[in-house]
A tleap script that builds the chain and sets N, CA, C and O, in Angstrom:
source leaprc.protein.ff14SB
mol = sequence {
  NMET THR PRO ALA GLU MET ASP SER LYS LEU
  ASP GLN HIE PHE ALA PHE GLU ALA ASP ASP
  ASP VAL GLU GLY VAL LEU ALA THR LEU SER
  GLU ASP VAL ASP HIE ASP ILE VAL GLY TRP
  PRO GLY GLY PRO SER ARG GLY ARG GLU GLY
  ALA ARG PRO PHE TYR GLN THR LEU PHE GLN
  ASP LEU SER ASP GLY SER VAL GLU CYS ARG
  LYS ARG LEU TYR GLY ALA ASP PHE LEU VAL
  ASP GLU SER VAL TRP ARG GLY ARG ALA PRO
  GLY ARG PRO PHE GLY LEU GLU GLY ARG ASN
  ARG PRO LEU GLU PHE ARG LEU LEU HIE VAL
  ILE GLU PHE ALA PRO ASN GLY ASN ILE ARG
  ARG GLU ASN VAL TRP ILE ASP LEU ALA ALA
  VAL GLN GLN GLN LEU SER GLN CGLY
}
set mol.1.N position { -5.554 1.917 20.659 }
set mol.1.CA position { -5.590 0.578 20.102 }
set mol.1.C position { -4.369 -0.261 20.553 }
set mol.1.O position { -3.306 0.314 20.792 }
set mol.2.N position { -4.480 -1.504 20.668 }
set mol.2.CA position { -3.427 -2.414 21.009 }
set mol.2.C position { -2.682 -2.751 19.763 }
set mol.2.O position { -3.230 -2.663 18.664 }
set mol.3.N position { -1.430 -3.139 19.912 }
set mol.3.CA position { -0.629 -3.529 18.774 }
set mol.3.C position { -1.352 -4.720 17.967 }
set mol.3.O position { -1.299 -4.760 16.738 }
set mol.4.N position { -1.975 -5.611 18.669 }
set mol.4.CA position { -2.747 -6.705 18.016 }
set mol.4.C position { -3.907 -6.208 17.152 }
set mol.4.O position { -4.192 -6.743 16.081 }
set mol.5.N position { -4.568 -5.153 17.668 }
set mol.5.CA position { -5.651 -4.610 16.867 }
set mol.5.C position { -5.156 -3.870 15.638 }
set mol.5.O position { -5.758 -3.936 14.566 }
set mol.6.N position { -4.023 -3.148 15.820 }
set mol.6.CA position { -3.408 -2.491 14.685 }
set mol.6.C position { -2.940 -3.527 13.670 }
set mol.6.O position { -3.177 -3.373 12.472 }
set mol.7.N position { -2.298 -4.550 14.127 }
set mol.7.CA position { -1.829 -5.641 13.208 }
set mol.7.C position { -3.067 -6.212 12.479 }
set mol.7.O position { -3.002 -6.386 11.262 }
set mol.8.N position { -4.099 -6.485 13.107 }
set mol.8.CA position { -5.305 -7.084 12.476 }
set mol.8.C position { -5.818 -6.179 11.335 }
set mol.8.O position { -6.098 -6.657 10.236 }
set mol.9.N position { -5.937 -4.869 11.612 }
set mol.9.CA position { -6.504 -3.895 10.590 }
set mol.9.C position { -5.489 -3.838 9.438 }
set mol.9.O position { -5.905 -3.936 8.284 }
set mol.10.N position { -4.218 -3.690 9.683 }
set mol.10.CA position { -3.333 -3.518 8.510 }
set mol.10.C position { -3.217 -4.912 7.769 }
set mol.10.O position { -3.146 -4.933 6.540 }
set mol.11.N position { -3.202 -5.934 8.425 }
set mol.11.CA position { -3.206 -7.345 7.790 }
set mol.11.C position { -4.457 -7.424 6.901 }
set mol.11.O position { -4.363 -7.835 5.744 }
set mol.12.N position { -5.606 -7.042 7.421 }
set mol.12.CA position { -6.862 -7.028 6.630 }
set mol.12.C position { -6.719 -6.181 5.341 }
set mol.12.O position { -7.076 -6.592 4.237 }
set mol.13.N position { -6.194 -5.023 5.558 }
set mol.13.CA position { -5.914 -4.047 4.415 }
set mol.13.C position { -5.040 -4.693 3.371 }
set mol.13.O position { -5.325 -4.614 2.176 }
set mol.14.N position { -3.929 -5.359 3.835 }
set mol.14.CA position { -3.036 -5.970 2.946 }
set mol.14.C position { -3.725 -7.234 2.162 }
set mol.14.O position { -3.479 -7.470 0.980 }
set mol.15.N position { -4.558 -7.966 2.910 }
set mol.15.CA position { -5.328 -8.995 2.350 }
set mol.15.C position { -6.173 -8.521 1.214 }
set mol.15.O position { -6.123 -9.099 0.128 }
set mol.16.N position { -6.933 -7.512 1.416 }
set mol.16.CA position { -7.745 -6.905 0.342 }
set mol.16.C position { -6.897 -6.484 -0.846 }
set mol.16.O position { -7.263 -6.686 -2.004 }
set mol.17.N position { -5.765 -5.900 -0.529 }
set mol.17.CA position { -4.849 -5.494 -1.642 }
set mol.17.C position { -4.410 -6.750 -2.385 }
set mol.17.O position { -4.361 -6.694 -3.613 }
set mol.18.N position { -4.098 -7.840 -1.774 }
set mol.18.CA position { -3.672 -9.113 -2.418 }
set mol.18.C position { -4.750 -9.652 -3.251 }
set mol.18.O position { -4.485 -10.296 -4.266 }
set mol.19.N position { -5.984 -9.417 -2.865 }
set mol.19.CA position { -7.208 -9.886 -3.630 }
set mol.19.C position { -7.689 -8.945 -4.732 }
set mol.19.O position { -8.672 -9.236 -5.414 }
set mol.20.N position { -6.965 -7.762 -4.915 }
set mol.20.CA position { -7.366 -6.685 -5.795 }
set mol.20.C position { -8.741 -6.261 -5.522 }
set mol.20.O position { -9.493 -6.040 -6.471 }
set mol.21.N position { -9.166 -6.117 -4.222 }
set mol.21.CA position { -10.483 -5.755 -3.810 }
set mol.21.C position { -10.526 -4.280 -3.417 }
set mol.21.O position { -10.287 -3.937 -2.259 }
set mol.22.N position { -10.828 -3.419 -4.369 }
set mol.22.CA position { -10.868 -2.015 -4.120 }
set mol.22.C position { -11.846 -1.615 -3.015 }
set mol.22.O position { -11.500 -0.791 -2.169 }
set mol.23.N position { -13.033 -2.163 -3.000 }
set mol.23.CA position { -14.069 -1.867 -2.015 }
set mol.23.C position { -13.607 -2.350 -0.643 }
set mol.23.O position { -13.859 -1.679 0.358 }
set mol.24.N position { -12.933 -3.507 -0.575 }
set mol.24.CA position { -12.468 -3.998 0.696 }
set mol.24.C position { -11.374 -3.099 1.271 }
set mol.24.O position { -11.402 -2.774 2.458 }
set mol.25.N position { -10.449 -2.710 0.473 }
set mol.25.CA position { -9.316 -1.851 0.940 }
set mol.25.C position { -9.945 -0.512 1.420 }
set mol.25.O position { -9.629 -0.019 2.503 }
set mol.26.N position { -10.878 0.080 0.549 }
set mol.26.CA position { -11.408 1.343 0.981 }
set mol.26.C position { -12.209 1.241 2.311 }
set mol.26.O position { -12.275 2.219 3.055 }
set mol.27.N position { -12.796 0.102 2.602 }
set mol.27.CA position { -13.541 -0.028 3.799 }
set mol.27.C position { -12.591 -0.048 5.001 }
set mol.27.O position { -13.091 0.157 6.107 }
set mol.28.N position { -11.277 -0.274 4.904 }
set mol.28.CA position { -10.430 -0.214 6.021 }
set mol.28.C position { -9.973 1.198 6.273 }
set mol.28.O position { -9.342 1.478 7.292 }
set mol.29.N position { -10.271 2.051 5.396 }
set mol.29.CA position { -9.881 3.537 5.518 }
set mol.29.C position { -10.972 4.233 6.144 }
set mol.29.O position { -12.139 3.874 5.993 }
set mol.30.N position { -10.596 5.301 6.901 }
set mol.30.CA position { -11.763 6.222 7.520 }
set mol.30.C position { -12.270 7.031 6.330 }
set mol.30.O position { -11.589 7.180 5.316 }
set mol.31.N position { -13.482 7.545 6.486 }
set mol.31.CA position { -14.208 8.378 5.508 }
set mol.31.C position { -13.294 9.539 5.033 }
set mol.31.O position { -13.262 9.886 3.852 }
set mol.32.N position { -12.554 10.122 6.006 }
set mol.32.CA position { -11.745 11.376 5.682 }
set mol.32.C position { -10.209 10.977 5.643 }
set mol.32.O position { -9.382 11.804 6.025 }
set mol.33.N position { -9.841 9.826 5.224 }
set mol.33.CA position { -8.473 9.424 5.285 }
set mol.33.C position { -7.501 10.365 4.476 }
set mol.33.O position { -7.795 10.819 3.371 }
set mol.34.N position { -6.357 10.606 5.109 }
set mol.34.CA position { -5.248 11.256 4.309 }
set mol.34.C position { -4.459 10.068 3.797 }
set mol.34.O position { -3.956 9.214 4.527 }
set mol.35.N position { -4.395 10.095 2.432 }
set mol.35.CA position { -3.796 8.909 1.720 }
set mol.35.C position { -2.561 9.544 0.894 }
set mol.35.O position { -2.753 10.355 -0.011 }
set mol.36.N position { -1.332 9.124 1.267 }
set mol.36.CA position { -0.199 9.718 0.569 }
set mol.36.C position { 0.794 8.573 0.283 }
set mol.36.O position { 1.432 8.023 1.180 }
set mol.37.N position { 0.885 8.242 -1.045 }
set mol.37.CA position { 1.781 7.331 -1.594 }
set mol.37.C position { 2.928 8.268 -2.161 }
set mol.37.O position { 2.806 8.856 -3.236 }
set mol.38.N position { 3.996 8.357 -1.395 }
set mol.38.CA position { 5.067 9.228 -1.889 }
set mol.38.C position { 5.564 8.892 -3.259 }
set mol.38.O position { 5.963 7.761 -3.537 }
set mol.39.N position { 5.539 9.854 -4.090 }
set mol.39.CA position { 5.930 9.700 -5.526 }
set mol.39.C position { 4.788 9.445 -6.473 }
set mol.39.O position { 4.985 9.498 -7.687 }
set mol.40.N position { 3.630 9.177 -5.984 }
set mol.40.CA position { 2.468 8.864 -6.780 }
set mol.40.C position { 2.128 10.158 -7.609 }
set mol.40.O position { 1.965 11.211 -6.993 }
set mol.41.N position { 2.019 10.127 -8.922 }
set mol.41.CA position { 1.826 11.223 -9.772 }
set mol.41.C position { 0.584 12.129 -9.317 }
set mol.41.O position { 0.644 13.353 -9.428 }
set mol.42.N position { -0.446 11.533 -8.844 }
set mol.42.CA position { -1.590 12.279 -8.426 }
set mol.42.C position { -1.406 13.059 -7.141 }
set mol.42.O position { -2.224 13.912 -6.798 }
set mol.43.N position { -0.298 12.755 -6.412 }
set mol.43.CA position { -0.016 13.366 -5.085 }
set mol.43.C position { -0.953 12.861 -4.065 }
set mol.43.O position { -1.761 11.978 -4.354 }
set mol.44.N position { -0.884 13.391 -2.859 }
set mol.44.CA position { -1.710 12.934 -1.774 }
set mol.44.C position { -3.152 13.197 -2.047 }
set mol.44.O position { -3.503 14.142 -2.753 }
set mol.45.N position { -4.056 12.300 -1.449 }
set mol.45.CA position { -5.489 12.541 -1.663 }
set mol.45.C position { -6.105 12.547 -0.257 }
set mol.45.O position { -5.437 12.284 0.743 }
set mol.46.N position { -7.462 12.871 -0.226 }
set mol.46.CA position { -8.206 12.936 1.037 }
set mol.46.C position { -9.485 12.137 0.785 }
set mol.46.O position { -10.095 12.267 -0.276 }
set mol.47.N position { -9.882 11.340 1.719 }
set mol.47.CA position { -11.115 10.710 1.599 }
set mol.47.C position { -11.012 9.404 0.867 }
set mol.47.O position { -10.052 9.197 0.124 }
set mol.48.N position { -11.993 8.482 1.051 }
set mol.48.CA position { -11.962 7.155 0.419 }
set mol.48.C position { -12.048 7.262 -0.983 }
set mol.48.O position { -11.339 6.563 -1.708 }
set mol.49.N position { -12.962 8.184 -1.483 }
set mol.49.CA position { -12.988 8.330 -3.008 }
set mol.49.C position { -11.792 9.054 -3.597 }
set mol.49.O position { -11.535 8.918 -4.793 }
set mol.50.N position { -11.059 9.808 -2.816 }
set mol.50.CA position { -9.787 10.255 -3.292 }
set mol.50.C position { -8.762 9.249 -3.511 }
set mol.50.O position { -7.954 9.305 -4.438 }
set mol.51.N position { -8.817 8.195 -2.513 }
set mol.51.CA position { -7.799 7.082 -2.588 }
set mol.51.C position { -8.177 6.052 -3.718 }
set mol.51.O position { -7.323 5.288 -4.169 }
set mol.52.N position { -9.392 6.053 -4.133 }
set mol.52.CA position { -9.858 4.968 -5.070 }
set mol.52.C position { -9.001 4.938 -6.319 }
set mol.52.O position { -8.521 3.855 -6.656 }
set mol.53.N position { -8.750 6.087 -7.080 }
set mol.53.CA position { -7.878 5.970 -8.288 }
set mol.53.C position { -6.530 5.286 -8.147 }
set mol.53.O position { -6.035 4.620 -9.056 }
set mol.54.N position { -5.931 5.492 -6.903 }
set mol.54.CA position { -4.665 4.920 -6.656 }
set mol.54.C position { -4.831 3.362 -6.757 }
set mol.54.O position { -4.100 2.707 -7.499 }
set mol.55.N position { -5.784 2.804 -6.012 }
set mol.55.CA position { -5.948 1.423 -5.879 }
set mol.55.C position { -6.422 0.737 -7.140 }
set mol.55.O position { -6.089 -0.410 -7.436 }
set mol.56.N position { -7.247 1.530 -7.893 }
set mol.56.CA position { -7.704 0.984 -9.220 }
set mol.56.C position { -6.498 0.838 -10.159 }
set mol.56.O position { -6.366 -0.155 -10.874 }
set mol.57.N position { -5.643 1.831 -10.138 }
set mol.57.CA position { -4.359 1.784 -11.016 }
set mol.57.C position { -3.401 0.673 -10.495 }
set mol.57.O position { -2.831 -0.098 -11.268 }
set mol.58.N position { -3.254 0.634 -9.143 }
set mol.58.CA position { -2.334 -0.350 -8.603 }
set mol.58.C position { -2.652 -1.766 -8.980 }
set mol.58.O position { -1.784 -2.585 -9.285 }
set mol.59.N position { -4.039 -2.033 -8.942 }
set mol.59.CA position { -4.422 -3.407 -9.239 }
set mol.59.C position { -4.340 -3.761 -10.697 }
set mol.59.O position { -4.338 -4.943 -11.039 }
set mol.60.N position { -4.271 -2.765 -11.582 }
set mol.60.CA position { -4.018 -3.006 -12.981 }
set mol.60.C position { -2.489 -3.193 -13.263 }
set mol.60.O position { -2.092 -3.949 -14.150 }
set mol.61.N position { -1.682 -2.488 -12.488 }
set mol.61.CA position { -0.273 -2.535 -12.754 }
set mol.61.C position { 0.529 -3.614 -12.079 }
set mol.61.O position { 1.568 -4.040 -12.583 }
set mol.62.N position { 0.048 -4.055 -10.938 }
set mol.62.CA position { 0.709 -5.138 -10.183 }
set mol.62.C position { -0.274 -6.271 -9.874 }
set mol.62.O position { -1.464 -6.047 -9.653 }
set mol.63.N position { 0.270 -7.505 -9.866 }
set mol.63.CA position { -0.645 -8.693 -9.642 }
set mol.63.C position { 0.124 -9.689 -8.758 }
set mol.63.O position { 1.317 -9.563 -8.482 }
set mol.64.N position { -0.699 -10.727 -8.325 }
set mol.64.CA position { -0.120 -11.791 -7.552 }
set mol.64.C position { 0.794 -11.325 -6.366 }
set mol.64.O position { 1.818 -11.932 -6.052 }
set mol.65.N position { 0.376 -10.283 -5.781 }
set mol.65.CA position { 1.203 -9.584 -4.740 }
set mol.65.C position { 1.121 -10.252 -3.373 }
set mol.65.O position { 0.051 -10.713 -2.975 }
set mol.66.N position { 2.205 -10.309 -2.670 }
set mol.66.CA position { 2.131 -10.673 -1.267 }
set mol.66.C position { 3.049 -9.654 -0.581 }
set mol.66.O position { 3.969 -9.091 -1.173 }
set mol.67.N position { 2.743 -9.457 0.690 }
set mol.67.CA position { 3.516 -8.579 1.594 }
set mol.67.C position { 4.088 -9.378 2.690 }
set mol.67.O position { 3.392 -10.116 3.387 }
set mol.68.N position { 5.409 -9.225 2.847 }
set mol.68.CA position { 6.029 -9.891 3.953 }
set mol.68.C position { 6.503 -8.843 4.967 }
set mol.68.O position { 7.360 -8.013 4.665 }
set mol.69.N position { 5.952 -8.897 6.124 }
set mol.69.CA position { 6.316 -7.903 7.202 }
set mol.69.C position { 7.706 -8.251 7.735 }
set mol.69.O position { 7.991 -9.399 8.078 }
set mol.70.N position { 8.577 -7.212 7.797 }
set mol.70.CA position { 9.906 -7.411 8.344 }
set mol.70.C position { 9.980 -6.859 9.814 }
set mol.70.O position { 10.639 -7.411 10.695 }
set mol.71.N position { 9.269 -5.763 9.986 }
set mol.71.CA position { 9.272 -5.174 11.339 }
set mol.71.C position { 8.119 -4.210 11.530 }
set mol.71.O position { 7.724 -3.523 10.589 }
set mol.72.N position { 7.578 -4.150 12.724 }
set mol.72.CA position { 6.556 -3.160 13.023 }
set mol.72.C position { 6.934 -2.441 14.381 }
set mol.72.O position { 7.417 -3.072 15.321 }
set mol.73.N position { 6.686 -1.093 14.425 }
set mol.73.CA position { 6.840 -0.345 15.536 }
set mol.73.C position { 5.522 0.313 15.864 }
set mol.73.O position { 4.794 0.706 14.953 }
set mol.74.N position { 5.176 0.453 17.185 }
set mol.74.CA position { 3.894 0.841 17.580 }
set mol.74.C position { 3.922 2.035 18.440 }
set mol.74.O position { 4.846 2.222 19.232 }
set mol.75.N position { 2.869 2.902 18.295 }
set mol.75.CA position { 2.624 4.064 19.263 }
set mol.75.C position { 1.186 3.895 19.693 }
set mol.75.O position { 0.572 2.851 19.475 }
set mol.76.N position { 0.660 4.937 20.306 }
set mol.76.CA position { -0.630 4.919 20.986 }
set mol.76.C position { -1.714 4.719 19.903 }
set mol.76.O position { -2.659 3.968 20.142 }
set mol.77.N position { -1.606 5.400 18.658 }
set mol.77.CA position { -2.615 5.246 17.651 }
set mol.77.C position { -2.007 5.176 16.332 }
set mol.77.O position { -2.626 5.582 15.349 }
set mol.78.N position { -0.738 4.646 16.236 }
set mol.78.CA position { -0.129 4.533 14.941 }
set mol.78.C position { 0.919 3.380 14.955 }
set mol.78.O position { 1.374 2.940 16.011 }
set mol.79.N position { 1.278 2.913 13.728 }
set mol.79.CA position { 2.296 1.903 13.625 }
set mol.79.C position { 3.127 2.257 12.368 }
set mol.79.O position { 2.664 2.917 11.438 }
set mol.80.N position { 4.379 1.773 12.408 }
set mol.80.CA position { 5.269 1.932 11.263 }
set mol.80.C position { 5.536 0.451 10.868 }
set mol.80.O position { 5.937 -0.380 11.683 }
set mol.81.N position { 5.305 0.201 9.660 }
set mol.81.CA position { 5.487 -1.136 9.073 }
set mol.81.C position { 6.514 -1.159 7.930 }
set mol.81.O position { 6.369 -0.519 6.889 }
set mol.82.N position { 7.565 -1.950 8.209 }
set mol.82.CA position { 8.571 -2.250 7.111 }
set mol.82.C position { 8.280 -3.570 6.474 }
set mol.82.O position { 8.232 -4.572 7.188 }
set mol.83.N position { 8.087 -3.645 5.218 }
set mol.83.CA position { 7.651 -4.761 4.492 }
set mol.83.C position { 8.364 -4.969 3.199 }
set mol.83.O position { 9.037 -4.052 2.727 }
set mol.84.N position { 8.255 -6.136 2.590 }
set mol.84.CA position { 8.753 -6.407 1.263 }
set mol.84.C position { 7.456 -6.900 0.441 }
set mol.84.O position { 6.722 -7.796 0.858 }
set mol.85.N position { 7.271 -6.256 -0.698 }
set mol.85.CA position { 6.229 -6.713 -1.637 }
set mol.85.C position { 6.811 -7.571 -2.684 }
set mol.85.O position { 7.860 -7.232 -3.233 }
set mol.86.N position { 6.198 -8.660 -2.996 }
set mol.86.CA position { 6.689 -9.554 -4.102 }
set mol.86.C position { 5.369 -9.856 -5.001 }
set mol.86.O position { 4.250 -9.990 -4.505 }
set mol.87.N position { 5.636 -9.938 -6.314 }
set mol.87.CA position { 4.571 -10.282 -7.251 }
set mol.87.C position { 5.015 -10.084 -8.649 }
set mol.87.O position { 6.192 -10.238 -8.975 }
set mol.88.N position { 4.031 -9.726 -9.520 }
set mol.88.CA position { 4.343 -9.521 -10.924 }
set mol.88.C position { 3.856 -8.127 -11.403 }
set mol.88.O position { 2.987 -7.524 -10.774 }
set mol.89.N position { 4.413 -7.639 -12.495 }
set mol.89.CA position { 4.118 -6.294 -12.942 }
set mol.89.C position { 3.558 -6.466 -14.408 }
set mol.89.O position { 4.312 -6.380 -15.376 }
set mol.90.N position { 2.238 -6.707 -14.532 }
set mol.90.CA position { 1.642 -6.856 -15.874 }
set mol.90.C position { 1.402 -5.453 -16.531 }
set mol.90.O position { 1.362 -5.321 -17.754 }
set mol.91.N position { 1.256 -4.500 -15.727 }
set mol.91.CA position { 0.986 -3.130 -16.287 }
set mol.91.C position { 2.131 -2.304 -16.423 }
set mol.91.O position { 3.205 -2.743 -16.831 }
set mol.92.N position { 1.917 -0.970 -16.054 }
set mol.92.CA position { 3.051 0.049 -16.041 }
set mol.92.C position { 3.195 0.652 -14.641 }
set mol.92.O position { 2.896 1.828 -14.433 }
set mol.93.N position { 3.647 -0.148 -13.697 }
set mol.93.CA position { 3.858 0.437 -12.398 }
set mol.93.C position { 4.864 1.619 -12.370 }
set mol.93.O position { 5.986 1.539 -12.871 }
set mol.94.N position { 4.372 2.736 -11.739 }
set mol.94.CA position { 5.208 3.841 -11.626 }
set mol.94.C position { 5.704 4.299 -12.966 }
set mol.94.O position { 6.798 4.858 -13.048 }
set mol.95.N position { 4.960 4.092 -14.011 }
set mol.95.CA position { 5.326 4.522 -15.331 }
set mol.95.C position { 6.301 3.726 -16.119 }
set mol.95.O position { 6.715 4.117 -17.211 }
set mol.96.N position { 6.674 2.592 -15.560 }
set mol.96.CA position { 7.662 1.658 -16.182 }
set mol.96.C position { 6.926 0.426 -16.801 }
set mol.96.O position { 6.005 -0.132 -16.203 }
set mol.97.N position { 7.339 0.061 -17.929 }
set mol.97.CA position { 6.687 -1.121 -18.618 }
set mol.97.C position { 7.071 -2.447 -17.778 }
set mol.97.O position { 8.236 -2.815 -17.626 }
set mol.98.N position { 6.012 -3.079 -17.283 }
set mol.98.CA position { 6.191 -4.252 -16.484 }
set mol.98.C position { 6.380 -5.489 -17.241 }
set mol.98.O position { 7.229 -6.295 -16.861 }
set mol.99.N position { 5.620 -5.725 -18.344 }
set mol.99.CA position { 5.742 -6.922 -19.206 }
set mol.99.C position { 5.603 -8.082 -18.418 }
set mol.99.O position { 6.265 -9.074 -18.725 }
set mol.100.N position { 4.762 -8.113 -17.344 }
set mol.100.CA position { 4.452 -9.221 -16.519 }
set mol.100.C position { 5.650 -9.966 -15.844 }
set mol.100.O position { 5.624 -11.156 -15.531 }
set mol.101.N position { 6.698 -9.120 -15.660 }
set mol.101.CA position { 7.894 -9.669 -14.988 }
set mol.101.C position { 7.726 -9.662 -13.502 }
set mol.101.O position { 6.962 -8.882 -12.934 }
set mol.102.N position { 8.486 -10.584 -12.868 }
set mol.102.CA position { 8.524 -10.611 -11.341 }
set mol.102.C position { 9.033 -9.313 -10.854 }
set mol.102.O position { 9.843 -8.688 -11.538 }
set mol.103.N position { 8.584 -8.832 -9.636 }
set mol.103.CA position { 9.037 -7.680 -9.091 }
set mol.103.C position { 9.021 -7.792 -7.539 }
set mol.103.O position { 8.180 -8.447 -6.923 }
set mol.104.N position { 9.982 -7.122 -6.999 }
set mol.104.CA position { 10.153 -7.220 -5.431 }
set mol.104.C position { 10.766 -5.782 -5.041 }
set mol.104.O position { 11.732 -5.258 -5.595 }
set mol.105.N position { 10.041 -5.270 -4.018 }
set mol.105.CA position { 10.542 -3.973 -3.453 }
set mol.105.C position { 10.102 -3.725 -2.032 }
set mol.105.O position { 9.065 -4.217 -1.587 }
set mol.106.N position { 10.868 -2.991 -1.361 }
set mol.106.CA position { 10.607 -2.667 0.047 }
set mol.106.C position { 9.600 -1.551 0.172 }
set mol.106.O position { 9.540 -0.642 -0.656 }
set mol.107.N position { 8.803 -1.639 1.236 }
set mol.107.CA position { 7.847 -0.552 1.479 }
set mol.107.C position { 7.933 -0.193 3.007 }
set mol.107.O position { 8.234 -1.011 3.876 }
set mol.108.N position { 7.632 1.136 3.230 }
set mol.108.CA position { 7.608 1.610 4.588 }
set mol.108.C position { 6.185 2.281 4.694 }
set mol.108.O position { 5.903 3.231 3.963 }
set mol.109.N position { 5.381 1.826 5.522 }
set mol.109.CA position { 4.029 2.336 5.857 }
set mol.109.C position { 4.130 3.076 7.138 }
set mol.109.O position { 4.675 2.578 8.123 }
set mol.110.N position { 3.598 4.285 7.131 }
set mol.110.CA position { 3.316 4.992 8.396 }
set mol.110.C position { 1.825 5.081 8.492 }
set mol.110.O position { 1.221 5.753 7.655 }
set mol.111.N position { 1.175 4.447 9.459 }
set mol.111.CA position { -0.298 4.247 9.539 }
set mol.111.C position { -0.713 4.926 10.810 }
set mol.111.O position { -0.136 4.670 11.867 }
set mol.112.N position { -1.740 5.820 10.729 }
set mol.112.CA position { -2.464 6.355 11.859 }
set mol.112.C position { -3.842 5.826 11.929 }
set mol.112.O position { -4.491 5.704 10.890 }
set mol.113.N position { -4.331 5.505 13.068 }
set mol.113.CA position { -5.648 4.976 13.219 }
set mol.113.C position { -6.609 5.961 13.858 }
set mol.113.O position { -6.263 6.700 14.780 }
set mol.114.N position { -7.869 5.945 13.320 }
set mol.114.CA position { -9.055 6.731 13.895 }
set mol.114.C position { -9.524 5.981 15.170 }
set mol.114.O position { -9.191 4.813 15.367 }
set mol.115.N position { -10.308 6.684 16.034 }
set mol.115.CA position { -10.807 6.092 17.124 }
set mol.115.C position { -11.584 4.813 16.918 }
set mol.115.O position { -11.568 3.944 17.790 }
set mol.116.N position { -12.288 4.661 15.752 }
set mol.116.CA position { -13.051 3.558 15.432 }
set mol.116.C position { -12.195 2.452 14.910 }
set mol.116.O position { -12.736 1.382 14.629 }
set mol.117.N position { -10.907 2.609 14.755 }
set mol.117.CA position { -9.967 1.461 14.286 }
set mol.117.C position { -9.653 1.466 12.937 }
set mol.117.O position { -8.777 0.693 12.547 }
set mol.118.N position { -10.298 2.311 12.040 }
set mol.118.CA position { -10.021 2.383 10.647 }
set mol.118.C position { -8.714 3.233 10.504 }
set mol.118.O position { -8.271 3.891 11.446 }
set mol.119.N position { -8.142 3.182 9.311 }
set mol.119.CA position { -6.933 3.842 8.913 }
set mol.119.C position { -7.259 5.309 8.637 }
set mol.119.O position { -7.983 5.575 7.678 }
set mol.120.N position { -6.781 6.257 9.400 }
set mol.120.CA position { -7.071 7.621 9.032 }
set mol.120.C position { -5.977 8.394 8.385 }
set mol.120.O position { -6.176 9.512 7.909 }
set mol.121.N position { -4.800 7.787 8.367 }
set mol.121.CA position { -3.678 8.357 7.517 }
set mol.121.C position { -2.792 7.133 7.094 }
set mol.121.O position { -2.363 6.330 7.921 }
set mol.122.N position { -2.560 7.053 5.810 }
set mol.122.CA position { -1.711 6.025 5.294 }
set mol.122.C position { -0.666 6.764 4.424 }
set mol.122.O position { -0.950 7.355 3.382 }
set mol.123.N position { 0.582 6.669 4.965 }
set mol.123.CA position { 1.714 7.274 4.207 }
set mol.123.C position { 2.650 6.072 3.859 }
set mol.123.O position { 3.056 5.300 4.728 }
set mol.124.N position { 2.962 5.962 2.557 }
set mol.124.CA position { 3.732 4.848 1.996 }
set mol.124.C position { 4.922 5.307 1.233 }
set mol.124.O position { 4.846 6.107 0.300 }
set mol.125.N position { 5.988 4.787 1.650 }
set mol.125.CA position { 7.303 5.055 0.958 }
set mol.125.C position { 7.757 3.733 0.281 }
set mol.125.O position { 7.905 2.683 0.906 }
set mol.126.N position { 7.968 3.878 -1.073 }
set mol.126.CA position { 8.301 2.730 -1.879 }
set mol.126.C position { 9.776 2.854 -2.341 }
set mol.126.O position { 10.278 3.932 -2.660 }
set mol.127.N position { 10.406 1.710 -2.352 }
set mol.127.CA position { 11.830 1.695 -2.919 }
set mol.127.C position { 11.757 1.798 -4.418 }
set mol.127.O position { 11.835 0.771 -5.092 }
set mol.128.N position { 11.619 2.922 -4.951 }
set mol.128.CA position { 11.426 3.160 -6.378 }
set mol.128.C position { 12.708 2.846 -7.110 }
set mol.128.O position { 12.662 2.455 -8.276 }
set mol.129.N position { 13.841 3.000 -6.477 }
set mol.129.CA position { 15.110 2.626 -7.179 }
set mol.129.C position { 15.139 1.158 -7.506 }
set mol.129.O position { 15.606 0.761 -8.573 }
set mol.130.N position { 14.630 0.330 -6.573 }
set mol.130.CA position { 14.609 -1.126 -6.779 }
set mol.130.C position { 13.617 -1.444 -7.992 }
set mol.130.O position { 13.907 -2.262 -8.865 }
set mol.131.N position { 12.463 -0.748 -7.969 }
set mol.131.CA position { 11.502 -0.936 -9.004 }
set mol.131.C position { 12.090 -0.648 -10.348 }
set mol.131.O position { 12.023 -1.446 -11.283 }
set mol.132.N position { 12.714 0.615 -10.416 }
set mol.132.CA position { 13.353 1.037 -11.664 }
set mol.132.C position { 14.411 0.080 -12.131 }
set mol.132.O position { 14.486 -0.266 -13.310 }
set mol.133.N position { 15.199 -0.329 -11.229 }
set mol.133.CA position { 16.348 -1.272 -11.566 }
set mol.133.C position { 15.791 -2.551 -12.241 }
set mol.133.O position { 16.306 -3.032 -13.250 }
set mol.134.N position { 14.709 -3.070 -11.620 }
set mol.134.CA position { 14.151 -4.356 -12.095 }
set mol.134.C position { 13.444 -4.231 -13.419 }
set mol.134.O position { 13.573 -5.102 -14.280 }
set mol.135.N position { 12.708 -3.173 -13.594 }
set mol.135.CA position { 11.908 -3.037 -14.732 }
set mol.135.C position { 12.628 -2.351 -15.925 }
set mol.135.O position { 12.151 -2.435 -17.057 }
set mol.136.N position { 13.713 -1.709 -15.685 }
set mol.136.CA position { 14.504 -1.060 -16.760 }
set mol.136.C position { 15.427 -2.068 -17.437 }
set mol.136.O position { 16.040 -1.758 -18.458 }
set mol.137.N position { 15.528 -3.244 -16.889 }
set mol.137.CA position { 16.431 -4.252 -17.470 }
set mol.137.C position { 15.667 -4.960 -18.538 }
set mol.137.O position { 14.471 -5.197 -18.369 }
set mol.138.N position { 16.302 -5.318 -19.653 }
set mol.138.CA position { 15.840 -6.129 -20.772 }
set mol.138.C position { 14.385 -6.009 -20.982 }
set mol.138.O position { 13.839 -6.634 -21.891 }
savepdb mol mol.pdb
quit
């Protein structure tokens, strides 16, 4: 895949996330995706249906989200994306009471692509210290 093709797929994935579109997000993943959100209580999952509970919970806990890409690095079939997420926390993201407060944190995605262009591995590292600091105040 070219870097432009990888950008397009990941940007599509982020757009579905911004729209709270579970089916859209899942469609960007391969059928047998390895889905690993580091620190997620359910641990890593496999397959689209294995990833579904994460996105259903995410869309309840966070809203009005946008992702700002800071930097991307590319390999033959992978990319590393450093981004900042900004939005609101109406639910209980990562077990913390959001109370609809504004929230901002850094993300690091390590994405591997299948030959058909879908995401076959999504590994996400979240700056949980920033989340905890913002949501534990007042």
